[in-house]
VOPAGU-2260 file (C-alpha; in pm, 1 decimal, decimal comma):
REM VOPAGU-2260
SITE   aa  ch    i         X         Y         Z
SITE  MET   A    0      21,3      38,6       7,1
SITE  LYS   A    1     113,6     339,2     -83,6
SITE  LYS   A    2     251,7     536,7     213,7
SITE  HIS   A    3     209,4     930,6     171,3
SITE  HIS   A    4     442,1    1110,3     403,6
SITE  CYS   A    5     277,7    1383,8     617,6
SITE  ILE   A    6     379,6    1730,0     502,6
SITE  VAL   A    7     230,0    1920,7     858,1
SITE  CYS   A    8     531,4    1791,4    1053,6
SITE  ALA   A    9     754,3    1938,0     845,1
SITE  ARG   A   10    1066,9    1956,4    1126,6
SITE  ILE   A   11    1009,9    1607,3    1194,5
SITE  PRO   A   12    1348,6    1394,3    1030,9
SITE  GLN   A   13    1174,8    1036,9     956,2
SITE  LEU   A   14     988,0    1188,0     746,7
SITE  SER   A   15    1020,3    1319,8     384,0
SITE  CYS   A   16     822,4    1603,3     364,6
SITE  GLN   A   17    1013,3    1766,6      76,8
SITE  SER   A   18     835,0    1445,6    -155,8
SITE  ARG   A   19     497,6    1479,6     -23,1
SITE  LEU   A   20     532,4    1857,9    -100,0
SITE  ALA   A   21     661,9    1841,1    -418,0
SITE  SER   A   22     365,6    1548,7    -555,6
SITE  LEU   A   23     117,7    1771,8    -382,4
SITE  MET   A   24     255,4    2109,2    -564,2
SITE  ALA   A   25     433,9    2056,0    -879,1
SITE  ARG   A   26     507,6    2403,2    -990,9
SITE  LEU   A   27     585,5    2480,7    -687,4
SITE  VAL   A   28     938,3    2667,3    -558,4
SITE  VAL   A   29     973,7    2395,0    -287,9
SITE  LEU   A   30    1217,1    2469,8      -6,6
SITE  PRO   A   31    1451,7    2225,6     124,5
SITE  LEU   A   32    1340,7    2279,3     500,4
SITE  ASN   A   33    1559,9    2205,2     785,0
SITE  SER   A   34    1534,9    1837,8     870,6
SITE  SER   A   35    1770,9    1833,6    1169,7
SITE  SER   A   36    1563,9    1800,2    1488,6
SITE  SER   A   37    1620,5    1615,2    1834,2
SITE  SER   A   38    1274,5    1522,9    1845,9
SITE  PRO   A   39    1167,6    1164,4    1828,8
SITE  LEU   A   40     816,5    1276,1    1734,9
SITE  SER   A   41     619,7    1075,3    1464,8
SITE  THR   A   42     315,3    1220,4    1551,6
SITE  ALA   A   43     139,6    1453,8    1275,5
SITE  LEU   A   44    -150,0    1657,9    1232,3
SITE  PHE   A   45    -479,6    1529,6    1050,7
SITE  THR   A   46    -648,6    1667,4     967,6
SITE  GLN   A   47     -56,0    2701,1    -493,9
SITE  SER   A   48     298,7    3463,0    -718,1
SITE  SER   A   49     538,3    3332,3    -954,5
SITE  THR   A   50     625,4    3720,2    -904,4
SITE  PRO   A   51     761,4    3867,6    -593,5
SITE  ALA   A   52     598,4    4145,2    -404,5
SITE  THR   A   53     673,3    4528,8    -494,5
SITE  THR   A   54     818,6    4790,7    -244,1
SITE  SER   A   55     450,4    4929,1    -255,6
SITE  SER   A   56     305,5    4597,9    -180,9
SITE  LEU   A   57     528,1    4574,5      99,0
SITE  ASN   A   58     450,5    4935,9     252,5
SITE  SER   A   59     116,0    4826,4     217,4
SITE  SER   A   60     153,2    4524,1     459,4
SITE  LEU   A   61     175,2    4410,4     830,4
SITE  PHE   A   62     268,0    4701,4    1067,2
SITE  GLY   A   63     284,4    4575,3    1406,6
SITE  SER   A   64     421,5    4754,2    1766,0
SITE  ARG   A   65     806,7    4725,1    1620,6
SITE  LEU   A   66     672,2    4992,2    1369,9
SITE  GLY   A   67     531,5    5218,0    1643,3
SITE  VAL   A   68     140,7    5139,8    1583,0
SITE  SER   A   69     -14,2    5051,8    1930,2
SITE  ARG   A   70    -232,9    4775,7    1944,5
SITE  PRO   A   71    -556,6    4791,4    2170,4
SITE  VAL   A   72    -454,4    4548,1    2469,3
SITE  SER   A   73    -728,1    4305,3    2516,1
SITE  SER   A   74    -712,3    3882,3    2588,4
SITE  THR   A   75   -1005,2    3833,7    2353,5
SITE  LYS   A   76    -896,4    3705,5    2036,6
SITE  GLY   A   77   -1102,7    3900,7    1768,0
SITE  ASP   A   78   -1032,7    4199,5    1949,7
SITE  LYS   A   79    -725,2    4341,6    1901,9
SITE  LEU   A   80    -751,4    4380,6    1490,9
SITE  ILE   A   81    -501,1    4550,4    1320,8
SITE  LYS   A   82    -574,1    4699,0    1007,2
SITE  LEU   A   83    -317,0    4681,4     784,5
SITE  ARG   A   84    -435,6    4872,9     464,7
SITE  ALA   A   85    -470,6    5155,5     725,7
SITE  SER   A   86    -162,9    5122,6     915,1
SITE  ALA   A   87      15,9    5105,0     570,1
SITE  ARG   A   88    -128,7    5488,6     486,9
SITE  ILE   A   89     -30,8    5601,3     827,8
SITE  ASN   A   90     323,3    5475,5     795,3
SITE  SER   A   91     346,2    5482,5     394,0
SITE  ASN   A   92     698,2    5640,9     474,2
SITE  VAL   A   93     815,3    5290,0     683,6
SITE  GLU   A   94    1022,1    5073,3     474,1
SITE  ALA   A   95     916,4    4682,2     522,4
SITE  PRO   A   96    1166,8    4458,9     660,9
SITE  THR   A   97    1358,5    4270,8     398,7
SITE  PRO   A   98    1568,8    3935,5     434,2
SITE  THR   A   99    1902,8    4090,5     456,1
SITE  ASN   A  100    1862,4    4323,4     752,0
SITE  ILE   A  101    1607,3    4113,2     913,5
SITE  HIS   A  102    1864,6    3818,7     896,8
SITE  GLU   A  103    2145,2    3981,4    1114,3
SITE  LYS   A  104    1907,6    4035,0    1405,8
SITE  LYS   A  105    2028,4    3863,0    1691,0
SITE  ALA   A  106    1741,9    3894,2    1939,2
SITE  PRO   A  107    1589,9    3623,5    2089,1
SITE  LEU   A  108    1267,6    3451,6    1801,8
SITE  LYS   A  109     977,4    3556,0    1924,9
SITE  TYR   A  110     790,5    3256,7    1772,5
SITE  SER   A  111     971,6    2913,6    1769,8
SITE  TYR   A  112     721,9    2761,0    1556,6
SITE  ILE   A  113     499,2    2907,2    1224,1
SITE  PHE   A  114     172,2    2662,5    1138,7
SITE  CYS   A  115      65,7    2775,4     770,5
SITE  ASP   A  116    -242,6    2686,2     574,8
SITE  MET   A  117    -163,4    2624,7     211,6
SITE  ASP   A  118    -455,3    2646,6     -13,4
SITE  GLY   A  119    -577,5    3050,6       0,7
SITE  THR   A  120    -222,6    3140,8     249,0
SITE  LEU   A  121      80,4    3051,1     149,7
SITE  LEU   A  122     -15,5    2931,0    -208,3
SITE  ASN   A  123    -138,8    3241,4    -460,1
SITE  SER   A  124    -473,1    3239,5    -654,9
SITE  LYS   A  125    -288,4    3047,6    -901,0
SITE  GLY   A  126    -198,0    2765,1    -658,9
SITE  VAL   A  127     199,8    2803,6    -641,1
SITE  ILE   A  128     455,4    2951,3    -376,0
SITE  SER   A  129     656,1    3242,0    -523,7
SITE  ALA   A  130    1066,2    3260,1    -502,0
SITE  ARG   A  131    1011,9    3528,9    -195,8
SITE  THR   A  132     779,3    3322,1     -22,6
SITE  ALA   A  133    1002,0    3003,6     -44,5
SITE  GLU   A  134    1293,6    3256,7      45,8
SITE  ALA   A  135    1109,1    3373,8     380,7
SITE  LEU   A  136    1064,7    2984,7     473,1
SITE  LYS   A  137    1411,5    2909,4     422,3
SITE  GLU   A  138    1577,1    3234,0     632,8
SITE  ALA   A  139    1289,6    3083,9     894,1
SITE  THR   A  140    1414,2    2744,3     906,9
SITE  ALA   A  141    1779,3    2891,5     886,9
SITE  ARG   A  142    1708,1    3077,5    1271,7
SITE  GLY   A  143    1580,9    2767,0    1365,1
SITE  ILE   A  144    1204,8    2837,3    1355,8
SITE  LYS   A  145    1002,1    2496,8    1279,0
SITE  VAL   A  146     779,2    2598,1     980,2
SITE  VAL   A  147     464,1    2335,0    1008,9
SITE  MET   A  148     242,8    2320,7     715,1
SITE  ALA   A  149    -135,4    2319,8     851,3
SITE  THR   A  150    -344,8    2169,8     603,5
SITE  GLY   A  151    -671,8    2021,4     531,2
SITE  LYS   A  152    -511,7    1834,5     222,0
SITE  GLY   A  153    -608,2    1448,5     271,4
SITE  LEU   A  154    -320,1    1211,8     441,4
SITE  LEU   A  155    -237,4     929,4     638,4
SITE  VAL   A  156      18,2    1008,3     857,7
SITE  TYR   A  157     317,2     728,4     919,8
SITE  GLY   A  158     625,6     685,3    1098,3
SITE  ARG   A  159     962,0     581,3    1011,9
SITE  ASN   A  160     884,5     207,6    1037,4
SITE  GLY   A  161     549,7     262,2     808,7
SITE  GLN   A  162     361,4     190,4    1090,5
SITE  GLU   A  163      21,4     414,1    1082,3
SITE  ILE   A  164      -1,0     725,7    1349,8
SITE  PHE   A  165    -307,1     877,6    1344,6
SITE  ARG   A  166    -642,2     798,0    1206,2
SITE  ARG   A  167    -986,8     928,4    1280,2
SITE  ASN   A  168   -1274,6     771,9    1032,8
SITE  LEU   A  169   -1598,9     887,2     983,4
SITE  ASP   A  170   -1939,4     783,4    1157,1
SITE  PRO   A  171   -2055,7     502,9     895,5
SITE  SER   A  172   -2397,5     599,4     929,0
SITE  VAL   A  173   -2267,7     935,7     840,9
SITE  CYS   A  174   -2078,1     808,8     526,4
SITE  ARG   A  175   -2384,8     639,9     411,5
SITE  GLU   A  176   -2670,0     887,1     435,3
SITE  ALA   A  177   -2421,6    1109,5     237,4
SITE  CYS   A  178   -2360,2     866,4     -44,1
SITE  LEU   A  179   -2761,4     835,7     -82,4
SITE  TYR   A  180   -2801,1    1246,3     -47,0
SITE  SER   A  181   -2537,5    1257,4    -355,6
SITE  LEU   A  182   -2721,0     993,8    -566,7
SITE  GLU   A  183   -3059,2    1128,5    -474,7
SITE  HIS   A  184   -2926,5    1532,9    -583,7
SITE  LYS   A  185   -2677,9    1501,4    -842,5
SITE  VAL   A  186   -2421,7    1655,0    -615,1
SITE  PRO   A  187   -2065,7    1541,6    -641,6
SITE  LEU   A  188   -1952,0    1355,6    -340,9
SITE  ILE   A  189   -1577,0    1249,6    -273,3
SITE  ALA   A  190   -1495,4    1053,3       6,6
SITE  PHE   A  191   -1138,0     981,4     143,3
SITE  CYS   A  192   -1072,9     664,5     201,7
SITE  GLU   A  193    -699,8     572,1     318,8
SITE  ASN   A  194    -466,4     675,3      21,0
SITE  SER   A  195    -772,8     686,4    -238,1
SITE  CYS   A  196   -1009,7     923,8    -306,5
SITE  LEU   A  197   -1409,9     759,2    -413,3
SITE  THR   A  198   -1691,1     874,7    -563,7
SITE  LEU   A  199   -2062,4     738,5    -686,1
SITE  PHE   A  200   -2028,2     935,5   -1024,0
SITE  ASP   A  201   -1846,2    1125,8   -1314,2
SITE  HIS   A  202   -1880,2    1505,0   -1238,1
SITE  PRO   A  203   -1691,0    1782,7   -1432,4
SITE  LEU   A  204   -1646,2    1965,3   -1081,8
SITE  VAL   A  205   -1518,1    1612,9    -943,5
SITE  ASP   A  206   -1175,4    1655,7   -1180,8
SITE  HIS   A  207   -1092,0    1986,7   -1014,9
SITE  LEU   A  208    -988,8    1792,0    -676,7
SITE  HIS   A  209    -683,0    1645,6    -888,2
SITE  THR   A  210    -624,9    1926,8   -1134,2
SITE  VAL   A  211    -627,5    2193,0    -852,9
SITE  TYR   A  212    -569,5    2078,6    -534,7
SITE  HIS   A  213    -296,2    1773,7    -641,7
SITE  GLU   A  214    -551,7    1520,6    -500,1
SITE  PRO   A  215    -521,4    1165,5    -589,7
SITE  LYS   A  216    -724,3    1088,8    -912,1
SITE  VAL   A  217   -1127,4    1019,0    -845,9
SITE  GLN   A  218   -1177,1     631,0    -847,2
SITE  ILE   A  219   -1547,6     560,6    -956,5
SITE  ILE   A  220   -1757,4     309,6    -731,8
SITE  THR   A  221   -2093,8     298,4    -864,0
SITE  SER   A  222   -2265,5     117,9    -588,8
SITE  VAL   A  223   -2303,8     273,3    -193,9
SITE  ASP   A  224   -2241,0     -86,3     -75,7
SITE  GLU   A  225   -1923,0    -158,3    -264,4
SITE  LEU   A  226   -1779,0     241,5    -206,8
SITE  LEU   A  227   -1855,9     185,1     174,4
SITE  GLU   A  228   -1708,9    -134,6     158,2
SITE  THR   A  229   -1414,6     -57,3      12,0
SITE  ALA   A  230   -1255,2     113,3     317,9
SITE  LYS   A  231   -1273,9     343,1     620,3
SITE  ILE   A  232   -1375,0     722,2     528,4
SITE  GLN   A  233   -1159,9    1012,7     689,9
SITE  LYS   A  234   -1376,8    1265,9     522,3
SITE  LEU   A  235   -1623,1    1362,3     292,2
SITE  LEU   A  236   -1631,9    1638,7      15,9
SITE  PHE   A  237   -1951,1    1775,5     -75,9
SITE  MET   A  238   -1884,2    2009,7    -430,4
SITE  ASP   A  239   -2127,8    2287,4    -564,6
SITE  THR   A  240   -2170,8    2637,4    -676,7
SITE  VAL   A  241   -2118,8    2836,6    -403,6
SITE  GLU   A  242   -2468,6    2903,3    -352,5
SITE  GLY   A  243   -2583,9    2541,4    -345,8
SITE  VAL   A  244   -2307,9    2471,3     -51,0
SITE  ALA   A  245   -2475,7    2830,3     105,6
SITE  THR   A  246   -2857,0    2783,2      85,3
SITE  SER   A  247   -2881,3    2374,0      14,9
SITE  LEU   A  248   -2608,9    2188,8     131,4
SITE  ARG   A  249   -2455,9    2351,2     462,0
SITE  PRO   A  250   -2775,3    2414,0     595,6
SITE  TYR   A  251   -2903,5    2032,7     564,7
SITE  TRP   A  252   -2624,9    1830,3     641,8
SITE  SER   A  253   -2557,7    2108,0     975,6
SITE  LYS   A  254   -2871,5    2022,6    1101,7
SITE  ALA   A  255   -2928,2    1649,1     979,6
SITE  ILE   A  256   -2588,8    1482,2    1124,7
SITE  GLY   A  257   -2578,5    1627,2    1439,5
SITE  SER   A  258   -2311,2    1586,8    1707,9
SITE  ARG   A  259   -2197,6    1253,8    1483,3
SITE  ALA   A  260   -1968,3    1450,9    1257,3
SITE  GLY   A  261   -1859,5    1799,8    1192,4
SITE  VAL   A  262   -1889,3    2068,7     903,8
SITE  VAL   A  263   -1667,7    2276,1     803,7
SITE  GLN   A  264   -1641,8    2520,8     473,8
SITE  ALA   A  265   -1274,6    2620,1     370,5
SITE  ILE   A  266   -1356,9    2723,5      34,7
SITE  PRO   A  267   -1704,4    2877,4     -45,7
SITE  ASP   A  268   -1783,4    2578,7    -336,4
SITE  ILE   A  269   -1688,7    2244,7    -111,8
SITE  LEU   A  270   -1874,9    2181,0     207,6
SITE  GLU   A  271   -1644,3    1902,7     418,4
SITE  ILE   A  272   -1779,4    1668,4     666,0
SITE  VAL   A  273   -1532,1    1531,5     905,4
SITE  PRO   A  274   -1504,5    1341,1    1244,9
SITE  PRO   A  275   -1622,9    1513,9    1568,8
SITE  GLY   A  276   -1359,9    1721,6    1710,9
SITE  SER   A  277   -1172,8    1737,0    1402,2
SITE  SER   A  278    -974,0    2060,9    1322,5
SITE  LYS   A  279    -650,6    2236,1    1281,1
SITE  GLY   A  280    -627,3    2378,9    1614,4
SITE  GLY   A  281    -716,7    2013,7    1756,6
SITE  GLY   A  282    -404,0    1931,3    1515,3
SITE  VAL   A  283    -206,5    2163,9    1659,7
SITE  ARG   A  284    -258,4    2099,1    1980,7
SITE  VAL   A  285    -169,2    1712,0    2006,7
SITE  LEU   A  286     126,2    1835,8    1838,0
SITE  LEU   A  287     235,5    2093,3    2093,3
SITE  ASP   A  288     165,7    1869,1    2406,6
SITE  HIS   A  289     345,8    1585,6    2277,0
SITE  LEU   A  290     635,9    1862,1    2252,3
SITE  GLY   A  291     597,6    2008,8    2563,4
SITE  VAL   A  292     560,6    2375,5    2405,7
SITE  SER   A  293     331,4    2675,1    2476,5
SITE  GLU   A  294      86,8    2766,1    2228,9
SITE  ASN   A  295     273,1    3126,7    2327,8
SITE  GLU   A  296     568,0    3051,2    2130,2
SITE  VAL   A  297     314,1    2942,5    1802,4
SITE  MET   A  298     216,3    3191,2    1495,9
SITE  ALA   A  299     -65,0    3074,7    1310,8
SITE  ILE   A  300    -132,5    3193,6     946,7
SITE  GLY   A  301    -479,9    3126,1     717,4
SITE  ASP   A  302    -771,3    3214,6     544,8
SITE  GLY   A  303   -1012,4    2970,7     578,4
SITE  GLU   A  304   -1331,6    2859,8     821,9
SITE  ASN   A  305   -1093,1    2544,5     909,4
SITE  ASP   A  306    -829,7    2763,3     984,5
SITE  VAL   A  307   -1037,7    2930,3    1281,5
SITE  GLU   A  308    -907,6    2716,8    1566,9
SITE  MET   A  309    -548,0    2703,1    1464,8
SITE  LEU   A  310    -594,3    3093,1    1477,1
SITE  GLN   A  311    -714,7    3087,4    1840,7
SITE  LEU   A  312    -510,8    2861,6    1978,3
SITE  ALA   A  313    -184,9    3056,9    1877,7
SITE  GLY   A  314     -24,8    3329,4    2090,9
SITE  LEU   A  315      -7,8    3530,6    1747,1
SITE  GLY   A  316    -347,5    3455,1    1458,1
SITE  VAL   A  317    -251,9    3617,0    1135,0
SITE  ALA   A  318    -580,9    3626,4     873,9
SITE  LEU   A  319    -460,2    3749,0     551,8
SITE  SER   A  320    -745,2    3995,9     426,1
SITE  ASN   A  321    -882,9    3701,4     141,0
SITE  ALA   A  322    -957,7    3533,7     421,9
SITE  SER   A  323   -1303,3    3411,7     517,9
SITE  GLU   A  324   -1512,7    3645,1     783,8
SITE  LYS   A  325   -1473,7    3381,4    1009,8
SITE  ALA   A  326   -1126,4    3377,0    1002,4
SITE  LYS   A  327   -1035,7    3732,0    1042,1
SITE  ALA   A  328   -1299,7    3755,5    1392,0
SITE  VAL   A  329   -1067,7    3548,7    1558,5
SITE  ALA   A  330    -723,8    3670,2    1447,7
SITE  ASP   A  331    -500,8    3873,5    1629,2
SITE  VAL   A  332    -391,3    4042,7    1315,9
SITE  ILE   A  333    -531,5    4125,7     946,4
SITE  GLY   A  334    -244,5    4067,3     673,7
SITE  ILE   A  335    -177,6    4149,2     329,9
SITE  SER   A  336    -353,5    3860,4      55,7
SITE  ASN   A  337    -215,9    3562,2     -34,1
SITE  ASP   A  338    -152,3    3713,6    -392,9
SITE  GLU   A  339      57,1    3956,9    -233,6
SITE  ASP   A  340     282,4    3710,9      -4,5
SITE  GLY   A  341      44,9    3763,6     279,2
SITE  ALA   A  342     221,4    3508,0     467,6
SITE  THR   A  343     557,6    3600,3     377,4
SITE  ASP   A  344     511,9    3915,8     498,0
SITE  ALA   A  345     362,5    3816,3     826,4
SITE  ILE   A  346     716,3    3614,9     903,5
SITE  TYR   A  347     922,6    3862,8     800,9
SITE  ARG   A  348     714,4    4126,8    1034,4
SITE  PHE   A  349     644,1    3872,4    1332,2
SITE  ALA   A  350     872,0    3630,7    1318,4
SITE  LEU   A  351    1224,6    3679,3    1215,9
C-alpha cells in the first residue's frame, strides 16, 4: 500500500516532507526544509505569485508594535485586530523589513513554531509559492523556527517504520447518508479513504480535486455498498456552486448529522464533513502537547473557516485579507492577501 508522508510535521527527521510537498504542488518552488531535529516525534496532524512583492505592496503590509503602531490590549481574540491597509497609509514612509536586514538581527526568536495553511495562504490564487515566499521559509528554518504546514489536504500519517500514526474515521451511518444524498440530488461527493479518493459518479467538478488541489485522481465506484466496504472513510467533500453550498448543502447537513460529525467550509464551493472534534487547532494541540511547547511560542497564519481553531490557539493568529469573515473575527492581525505574499510578510514582520 502506498504510504503518503506527512506534510505538516516539516521538522521531523523521519518524514520525507519534501517529496510530499513536491507531489502535491508540482509547479511550486519547494524549499528544502531543515530536517535536523532532536525530537523523536513521529506523530502528525490530521487533519499554490510567481512575481515577488513590490515595494508598494510591502508598504501596504503588516505594521506591528515594532514599527511604532500601538496595538489595543485585549485578552480576547478578534478584539485587537490591526487593519493593515489603514496602518500602511499612516506609515507609508516606513520601509518594510527585508530578508537581509532581518537576518542580521540577533534577538531571541519571538515564535519557535509557525503553523501555516496552504491553499489561500501560503499558495497564491494560481496555486503556486512565490520565490519570495520560498526564501522566507528558508530563512525562518535557518533561524531555528519550525515551519509546519497545517493543511486540510487529505493524507494518512506514517512513522519511520511504516506504522500508521494517526487516524480518525467518520461514522459509517453519516457516510451512507451522504452517499444516498449524493445520488438522489446529483451532487458530487468525494470520500477520502486511506490512500484513495472515491466518488459514485463522474462529474466535471470532481476533476478539480486532482487538477487544482493535487489530490489523488478520483476513482468511480457506482455502488454505495461497495464504496463503503472499500475502506474506512476519513473525510467527505460535497462539491457544488457557491450558492448551492450556502443555501442547500450546509443548512441541511449541519442539522442532519448532529453531533456525529462536523461540518466545515474551507472554500465557498466545497462542504466538508469530518469526524467530530477534528480540526487544525486540535492537530496543533496534539503536536504542542507532545513536544511540551506553549501556544505562546506559536504563530499561525490562515484564511479559511477550517483555520479558525488554529488561529485561536496560537499566541499570534494572522488572517490574510482574503480570509473568511470567521477567520478574520478570531485573528489578532489581518494581513495582506495571499496574492501579495501575505504569509511571507507576516513571517518577516512578526517572527524574524
